[in-house]
C-alpha positions, -999 to +999 in steps of 0.1 A: +295-293-327+288-261-309+266-236-326+272-199-326+243-182-308+228-151-325+224-119-304+192-116-286+182-080-290+153-060-302+155-056-340+145-023-357+121-029-385+133-002-408+155-026-428+156-062-439+177-080-413+185-109-436+197-087-464+218-066-440+234-097-425+243-110-459+260-077-468+278-077-435+290-112-441+307-101-473+324-072-456+338-093-427+347-121-452+366-097-474+383-075-448+385-097-417+372-086-383+394-057-376+396-046-412+358-043-414+351-008-401+318+003-387+316+028-416+322+001-442+297-022-425+269+004-423+275+015-458+272-021-472+242-029-450+224+003-459+218+013-423+230+039-398+254+032-370+226+038-346+205+011-363+235-013-362+240-009-325+203-010-318+200-044-337+232-061-326+246-041-296+282-041-309+305-050-338+315-082-320+279-093-317+272-085-354+302-107-362+287-135-342+255-133-361+275-132-394+295-163-383+263-182-376+250-172-411+283-184-427+282-216-407+247-224-420+254-213-455+288-214-473+305-230-443+279-257-438+301-283-455+320-287-422+289-298-403+275-319-432+307-337-439+306-358-407+273-372-418+288-390-448+286-428-446+323-436-449+355-419-435+368-413-470+336-396-481+338-375-449+372-364-460+363-357-496+331-338-486+350-317-462+379-308-485+357-303-516+334-281-495+363-260-485+371-255-522+336-246-531+332-222-502+364-205-510+360-200-547+324-189-551+318-164-580+309-130-566+320-138-531+353-131-512+378-159-517+389-183-489+373-191-456+357-165-434+370-181-403+406-182-416+406-147-430+389-131-401+414-145-376+445-134-395+463-102-385+441-096-354+453-070-330+444-062-294+409-051-301+401-083-319+413-108-293+379-117-282+368-125-317+400-144-324+392-166-293+357-172-307+371-182-340+397-205-324+369-223-305+348-224-337+376-241-356+384-264-327+347-275-327+350-285-364+382-303-357+367-322-327+336-332-348+360-347-374+381-365-348+350-380-332+337-391-366+370-408-375+371-425-341+337-440-349+351-451-383+379-469-365+354-485-341+333-497-371+363-510-390+360-484-417+395-472-408+424-493-396+425-500-358+459-483-355+447-451-373+450-419-353+417-399-355+434-368-341+461-367-368+436-375-396+414-346-384+444-323-381+455-333-416+422-324-431+418-291-413+453-281-422+447-289-459+414-270-458+432-240-442+457-242-470+430-243-495+416-211-480+449-193-482+455-205-517+420-194-528+426-160-512+458-157-533+439-164-565+441-202-570+412-215-591+387-241-580+401-265-606+436-261-592+425-266-557+404-296-566+436-312-579+451-305-544+422-323-528+426-353-551+463-356-542+456-352-505+433-382-507+457-404-526+473-415-493+440-420-474+445-450-451+429-482-464+403-499-442 
């Protein structure tokens, strides 16, 4: 799976970069890319606009750094799920990870990648393309893992890895939308359980 590269710029030492990125993560997660204004970002990060641009170059590059942080933190379930020993465990790890990431106490609900890509206008097209590629990479990793499961006999020979991967990502996106609407972790876990009832037998 492709990794999001952080910006390579000189970083001012007048603030804690890790703390500032964590604050920026919450702002983008809560408001999406276009909804997160420079003013709201600098206020949350506790820095000036000048410091933001000196450290990251642009709002878009700041978002890329935040997306990498999300990918390595709350969103790490996508990368880790394909390491599970069976296809069914891959599916459960992926969906339960989406539930956990989207219902964390004290954090915005839903998935950063889903929320940030919604209602994007002209100025956010570049970021929407980045998020489309990011989500496509997650989908491709799942598809490849399920193809391996077919080759190893863990899934039926006539199973379609593309459809299975699409099914999981669609359910996970739905989990994000439902979480954003206020659905509880318990309610969403029941959705995961139902989604896996029809998992193809080996």
